[in-house]
A tleap script that builds the chain and sets N, CA, C and O, in Angstrom:
source leaprc.protein.ff14SB
mol = sequence {
  NMET THR ALA THR CYS PRO PRO SER ASP ALA
  ARG LYS ALA LEU GLU PHE LEU ARG THR SER
  GLY LEU VAL ASP LEU SER LEU PRO LEU GLU
  SER VAL VAL ASP ARG ILE SER GLN LEU ASP
  ASP VAL ALA GLY TYR VAL LEU ALA TRP GLU
  ARG TYR VAL LEU VAL VAL ALA ASN GLU ILE
  ALA ASP ALA ALA ASP PRO GLU PRO GLY ALA
  THR CARG
}
set mol.1.N position { 24.134 -16.304 32.090 }
set mol.1.CA position { 23.785 -18.037 31.501 }
set mol.1.C position { 23.364 -17.786 29.925 }
set mol.1.O position { 22.264 -17.356 29.578 }
set mol.2.N position { 24.561 -18.171 28.938 }
set mol.2.CA position { 23.519 -17.070 27.827 }
set mol.2.C position { 23.314 -18.811 26.652 }
set mol.2.O position { 23.888 -19.852 26.333 }
set mol.3.N position { 22.197 -18.095 26.477 }
set mol.3.CA position { 22.092 -19.691 25.329 }
set mol.3.C position { 22.879 -19.643 23.978 }
set mol.3.O position { 22.951 -18.470 23.612 }
set mol.4.N position { 23.435 -20.417 23.188 }
set mol.4.CA position { 23.844 -20.049 21.747 }
set mol.4.C position { 22.733 -21.507 21.158 }
set mol.4.O position { 22.062 -22.374 21.718 }
set mol.5.N position { 23.113 -21.037 19.438 }
set mol.5.CA position { 22.546 -22.179 18.759 }
set mol.5.C position { 23.972 -23.209 18.757 }
set mol.5.O position { 25.066 -22.650 18.675 }
set mol.6.N position { 23.910 -24.602 18.842 }
set mol.6.CA position { 24.071 -25.492 18.403 }
set mol.6.C position { 25.064 -24.824 17.390 }
set mol.6.O position { 24.403 -23.951 16.826 }
set mol.7.N position { 26.654 -24.826 16.775 }
set mol.7.CA position { 27.918 -24.893 15.535 }
set mol.7.C position { 26.684 -25.848 14.647 }
set mol.7.O position { 26.280 -25.163 13.707 }
set mol.8.N position { 26.025 -27.157 14.694 }
set mol.8.CA position { 25.883 -27.580 13.060 }
set mol.8.C position { 23.898 -26.535 12.743 }
set mol.8.O position { 23.675 -26.499 11.533 }
set mol.9.N position { 23.202 -26.127 13.247 }
set mol.9.CA position { 22.796 -25.706 12.584 }
set mol.9.C position { 22.654 -24.312 12.715 }
set mol.9.O position { 21.479 -24.081 12.998 }
set mol.10.N position { 23.590 -22.848 12.607 }
set mol.10.CA position { 24.100 -22.419 12.040 }
set mol.10.C position { 24.689 -22.633 10.085 }
set mol.10.O position { 24.481 -21.969 9.070 }
set mol.11.N position { 25.371 -23.754 10.349 }
set mol.11.CA position { 26.236 -24.379 9.287 }
set mol.11.C position { 25.361 -24.652 8.357 }
set mol.11.O position { 25.515 -24.498 7.146 }
set mol.12.N position { 24.139 -25.191 9.088 }
set mol.12.CA position { 23.315 -25.576 8.206 }
set mol.12.C position { 22.284 -24.383 7.411 }
set mol.12.O position { 21.955 -24.494 6.230 }
set mol.13.N position { 21.920 -23.405 8.176 }
set mol.13.CA position { 21.070 -22.069 7.777 }
set mol.13.C position { 22.103 -20.834 7.310 }
set mol.13.O position { 21.783 -19.746 6.830 }
set mol.14.N position { 23.482 -21.362 7.610 }
set mol.14.CA position { 24.417 -20.128 5.885 }
set mol.14.C position { 24.229 -21.684 4.921 }
set mol.14.O position { 24.128 -21.439 3.719 }
set mol.15.N position { 24.178 -22.972 5.216 }
set mol.15.CA position { 24.062 -22.848 3.947 }
set mol.15.C position { 22.392 -22.781 2.694 }
set mol.15.O position { 22.263 -23.103 1.513 }
set mol.16.N position { 21.589 -22.315 3.530 }
set mol.16.CA position { 20.331 -22.728 3.423 }
set mol.16.C position { 20.269 -21.570 2.603 }
set mol.16.O position { 19.490 -21.347 1.676 }
set mol.17.N position { 21.027 -20.979 2.978 }
set mol.17.CA position { 21.348 -19.103 2.572 }
set mol.17.C position { 22.146 -18.853 0.763 }
set mol.17.O position { 21.928 -18.241 -0.282 }
set mol.18.N position { 23.188 -19.854 1.405 }
set mol.18.CA position { 23.790 -19.775 0.225 }
set mol.18.C position { 22.966 -20.323 -1.154 }
set mol.18.O position { 22.815 -19.666 -2.183 }
set mol.19.N position { 22.540 -21.515 -0.937 }
set mol.19.CA position { 21.453 -22.757 -2.238 }
set mol.19.C position { 20.382 -21.970 -2.404 }
set mol.19.O position { 19.862 -21.653 -3.474 }
set mol.20.N position { 20.108 -21.706 -1.466 }
set mol.20.CA position { 18.284 -21.257 -2.198 }
set mol.20.C position { 18.220 -20.222 -2.616 }
set mol.20.O position { 17.080 -19.819 -2.846 }
set mol.21.N position { 19.330 -19.332 -2.905 }
set mol.21.CA position { 18.840 -17.794 -3.407 }
set mol.21.C position { 18.200 -16.676 -3.224 }
set mol.21.O position { 17.958 -15.600 -3.770 }
set mol.22.N position { 17.832 -17.803 -1.461 }
set mol.22.CA position { 16.724 -16.167 -0.456 }
set mol.22.C position { 17.694 -14.415 -0.254 }
set mol.22.O position { 17.231 -13.305 0.008 }
set mol.23.N position { 19.297 -14.901 -0.542 }
set mol.23.CA position { 20.060 -13.676 0.222 }
set mol.23.C position { 21.180 -13.991 -0.997 }
set mol.23.O position { 21.279 -15.022 -1.662 }
set mol.24.N position { 22.124 -12.557 -1.082 }
set mol.24.CA position { 23.552 -12.532 -2.683 }
set mol.24.C position { 24.468 -12.366 -1.581 }
set mol.24.O position { 25.120 -11.434 -1.112 }
set mol.25.N position { 24.287 -13.640 -1.319 }
set mol.25.CA position { 25.958 -13.804 -0.393 }
set mol.25.C position { 26.546 -12.539 -1.416 }
set mol.25.O position { 26.045 -11.506 -0.971 }
set mol.26.N position { 27.095 -12.333 -2.176 }
set mol.26.CA position { 28.206 -10.841 -2.402 }
set mol.26.C position { 28.007 -10.290 -3.064 }
set mol.26.O position { 28.666 -10.176 -4.097 }
set mol.27.N position { 26.783 -9.554 -2.723 }
set mol.27.CA position { 26.484 -7.754 -2.715 }
set mol.27.C position { 27.467 -7.128 -0.928 }
set mol.27.O position { 27.850 -8.014 -0.165 }
set mol.28.N position { 27.604 -6.297 -0.723 }
set mol.28.CA position { 28.618 -5.217 -0.365 }
set mol.28.C position { 27.805 -4.766 0.555 }
set mol.28.O position { 26.960 -3.882 0.414 }
set mol.29.N position { 28.128 -5.550 1.786 }
set mol.29.CA position { 27.473 -4.936 3.159 }
set mol.29.C position { 27.082 -3.625 3.067 }
set mol.29.O position { 25.957 -3.438 3.531 }
set mol.30.N position { 27.760 -2.423 2.519 }
set mol.30.CA position { 27.166 -1.449 2.303 }
set mol.30.C position { 26.650 -1.121 1.650 }
set mol.30.O position { 26.432 0.089 1.601 }
set mol.31.N position { 26.080 -2.061 0.654 }
set mol.31.CA position { 24.239 -1.653 -0.490 }
set mol.31.C position { 23.439 -2.711 0.603 }
set mol.31.O position { 22.217 -2.670 0.748 }
set mol.32.N position { 24.602 -3.957 1.575 }
set mol.32.CA position { 22.655 -4.355 2.091 }
set mol.32.C position { 22.344 -3.508 2.571 }
set mol.32.O position { 21.197 -3.394 2.141 }
set mol.33.N position { 22.651 -1.992 3.817 }
set mol.33.CA position { 22.613 -1.381 5.044 }
set mol.33.C position { 22.837 -0.923 4.257 }
set mol.33.O position { 23.830 -1.458 3.763 }
set mol.34.N position { 22.199 0.610 3.187 }
set mol.34.CA position { 21.970 1.667 1.879 }
set mol.34.C position { 20.414 0.504 2.566 }
set mol.34.O position { 19.825 0.555 3.646 }
set mol.35.N position { 20.301 -0.017 1.885 }
set mol.35.CA position { 18.914 -0.881 1.514 }
set mol.35.C position { 17.557 -1.232 2.150 }
set mol.35.O position { 16.374 -1.305 1.819 }
set mol.36.N position { 18.457 -1.438 3.404 }
set mol.36.CA position { 17.967 -1.844 4.376 }
set mol.36.C position { 17.289 0.169 5.092 }
set mol.36.O position { 16.124 0.234 5.485 }
set mol.37.N position { 18.089 1.352 5.124 }
set mol.37.CA position { 18.335 2.761 5.856 }
set mol.37.C position { 17.007 2.779 4.533 }
set mol.37.O position { 16.227 3.641 4.938 }
set mol.38.N position { 16.569 2.333 3.469 }
set mol.38.CA position { 15.444 2.960 2.820 }
set mol.38.C position { 14.537 1.643 2.638 }
set mol.38.O position { 14.551 1.608 1.408 }
set mol.39.N position { 14.019 0.906 2.893 }
set mol.39.CA position { 13.640 0.063 3.083 }
set mol.39.C position { 12.675 0.383 4.806 }
set mol.39.O position { 11.493 0.092 4.991 }
set mol.40.N position { 13.740 1.121 5.976 }
set mol.40.CA position { 12.985 1.707 6.743 }
set mol.40.C position { 12.222 3.091 7.123 }
set mol.40.O position { 11.251 3.156 7.877 }
set mol.41.N position { 13.048 4.554 6.239 }
set mol.41.CA position { 12.533 4.616 5.387 }
set mol.41.C position { 10.493 4.720 5.247 }
set mol.41.O position { 9.561 5.090 5.960 }
set mol.42.N position { 10.696 4.129 3.859 }
set mol.42.CA position { 10.404 3.733 3.272 }
set mol.42.C position { 7.973 3.106 3.917 }
set mol.42.O position { 6.853 3.123 3.406 }
set mol.43.N position { 8.632 2.723 5.203 }
set mol.43.CA position { 7.602 1.626 6.071 }
set mol.43.C position { 7.677 3.030 6.759 }
set mol.43.O position { 6.600 3.625 6.732 }
set mol.44.N position { 8.696 3.687 7.362 }
set mol.44.CA position { 7.678 4.887 7.776 }
set mol.44.C position { 7.118 5.881 7.211 }
set mol.44.O position { 6.733 6.751 7.993 }
set mol.45.N position { 6.855 6.139 5.634 }
set mol.45.CA position { 5.728 6.664 5.280 }
set mol.45.C position { 3.979 5.823 4.581 }
set mol.45.O position { 3.007 6.136 3.893 }
set mol.46.N position { 4.434 4.840 5.222 }
set mol.46.CA position { 3.814 3.794 4.455 }
set mol.46.C position { 3.118 4.287 6.418 }
set mol.46.O position { 3.017 5.440 6.837 }
set mol.47.N position { 2.907 3.508 6.899 }
set mol.47.CA position { 2.401 3.883 8.424 }
set mol.47.C position { 2.207 5.779 8.723 }
set mol.47.O position { 1.371 6.033 9.590 }
set mol.48.N position { 2.731 6.706 8.238 }
set mol.48.CA position { 2.044 8.521 8.399 }
set mol.48.C position { 1.106 8.050 7.076 }
set mol.48.O position { -0.036 8.491 7.201 }
set mol.49.N position { 1.280 7.342 5.960 }
set mol.49.CA position { 0.033 7.230 4.950 }
set mol.49.C position { -1.123 6.732 5.666 }
set mol.49.O position { -2.095 7.474 5.804 }
set mol.50.N position { -1.125 5.417 6.194 }
set mol.50.CA position { -2.420 4.688 6.759 }
set mol.50.C position { -2.922 5.386 7.663 }
set mol.50.O position { -4.022 4.922 7.964 }
set mol.51.N position { -2.502 6.817 8.605 }
set mol.51.CA position { -2.579 7.396 9.745 }
set mol.51.C position { -3.820 7.705 9.477 }
set mol.51.O position { -4.971 7.309 9.659 }
set mol.52.N position { -2.618 9.370 8.500 }
set mol.52.CA position { -4.106 9.833 7.608 }
set mol.52.C position { -4.731 9.668 6.918 }
set mol.52.O position { -5.069 10.491 6.068 }
set mol.53.N position { -5.185 8.361 7.035 }
set mol.53.CA position { -6.055 7.615 6.074 }
set mol.53.C position { -6.938 7.979 7.530 }
set mol.53.O position { -7.638 8.992 7.507 }
set mol.54.N position { -6.896 7.177 8.733 }
set mol.54.CA position { -7.542 6.834 9.249 }
set mol.54.C position { -8.259 7.974 10.333 }
set mol.54.O position { -9.295 7.986 10.999 }
set mol.55.N position { -7.048 8.971 10.112 }
set mol.55.CA position { -7.676 10.398 10.907 }
set mol.55.C position { -8.638 10.735 9.519 }
set mol.55.O position { -9.798 10.906 9.894 }
set mol.56.N position { -8.518 10.862 8.218 }
set mol.56.CA position { -9.350 10.854 7.620 }
set mol.56.C position { -10.711 11.237 7.281 }
set mol.56.O position { -11.302 12.310 7.162 }
set mol.57.N position { -11.282 8.933 7.061 }
set mol.57.CA position { -11.678 8.188 7.721 }
set mol.57.C position { -12.700 8.676 8.827 }
set mol.57.O position { -13.883 8.920 8.589 }
set mol.58.N position { -12.136 8.780 9.985 }
set mol.58.CA position { -12.838 9.415 11.115 }
set mol.58.C position { -13.692 10.767 11.466 }
set mol.58.O position { -14.724 10.890 12.126 }
set mol.59.N position { -12.654 12.019 10.589 }
set mol.59.CA position { -13.958 12.746 10.567 }
set mol.59.C position { -15.054 12.706 9.699 }
set mol.59.O position { -16.235 12.544 10.007 }
set mol.60.N position { -14.473 12.897 8.371 }
set mol.60.CA position { -15.120 12.119 7.886 }
set mol.60.C position { -17.009 11.313 8.023 }
set mol.60.O position { -18.102 11.430 7.469 }
set mol.61.N position { -16.378 10.545 9.107 }
set mol.61.CA position { -17.172 9.404 9.812 }
set mol.61.C position { -18.335 10.722 10.616 }
set mol.61.O position { -19.329 11.202 10.071 }
set mol.62.N position { -17.918 10.983 11.728 }
set mol.62.CA position { -17.748 11.661 12.452 }
set mol.62.C position { -18.676 12.933 11.789 }
set mol.62.O position { -19.839 12.952 12.192 }
set mol.63.N position { -18.196 14.251 10.583 }
set mol.63.CA position { -19.075 14.807 10.359 }
set mol.63.C position { -20.096 14.933 9.780 }
set mol.63.O position { -20.765 15.962 9.682 }
set mol.64.N position { -20.446 13.245 9.066 }
set mol.64.CA position { -21.410 12.944 8.004 }
set mol.64.C position { -22.849 11.899 9.904 }
set mol.64.O position { -23.899 11.273 9.764 }
set mol.65.N position { -21.953 12.302 11.480 }
set mol.65.CA position { -23.273 11.193 11.931 }
set mol.65.C position { -22.724 11.961 12.640 }
set mol.65.O position { -21.760 11.389 13.148 }
set mol.66.N position { -22.859 13.639 13.181 }
set mol.66.CA position { -23.582 13.646 14.300 }
set mol.66.C position { -23.746 13.266 15.335 }
set mol.66.O position { -24.658 12.446 15.444 }
set mol.67.N position { -22.963 13.653 16.625 }
set mol.67.CA position { -23.214 13.192 18.033 }
set mol.67.C position { -24.784 13.647 18.134 }
set mol.67.O position { -25.067 14.498 17.290 }
set mol.68.N position { -26.196 13.141 19.255 }
set mol.68.CA position { -26.898 13.269 18.575 }
set mol.68.C position { -27.488 14.445 19.637 }
set mol.68.O position { -27.611 13.797 20.677 }
set mol.69.N position { -27.835 15.561 19.874 }
set mol.69.CA position { -28.392 16.396 20.413 }
set mol.69.C position { -27.311 18.036 19.597 }
set mol.69.O position { -27.621 19.224 19.506 }
set mol.70.N position { -26.326 17.440 19.265 }
set mol.70.CA position { -25.618 18.132 18.529 }
set mol.70.C position { -25.621 18.829 16.953 }
set mol.70.O position { -25.713 18.299 15.845 }
set mol.71.N position { -25.471 20.331 17.394 }
set mol.71.CA position { -25.755 21.654 16.352 }
set mol.71.C position { -24.355 21.806 15.511 }
set mol.71.O position { -23.139 21.653 15.625 }
set mol.72.N position { -25.498 22.265 14.474 }
set mol.72.CA position { -24.235 22.599 13.857 }
set mol.72.C position { -24.258 23.586 12.646 }
set mol.72.O position { -23.208 23.901 12.087 }
savepdb mol mol.pdb
quit
């Protein structure tokens, strides 16, 4: 059994999107897909940068505070 939204809810949602200005329904679908693809690329770069910053911070912290008994 598949759950579906009542038609009136879908129409209300579409009407809200049309009147709110949150979504420009006049944009071609190709343009929307291109922007989403670019957003996905940017998100990947942000995640990679975040990981890099965390790794560097951990390396610096480890170098500044060596384990007891460790020699340099």
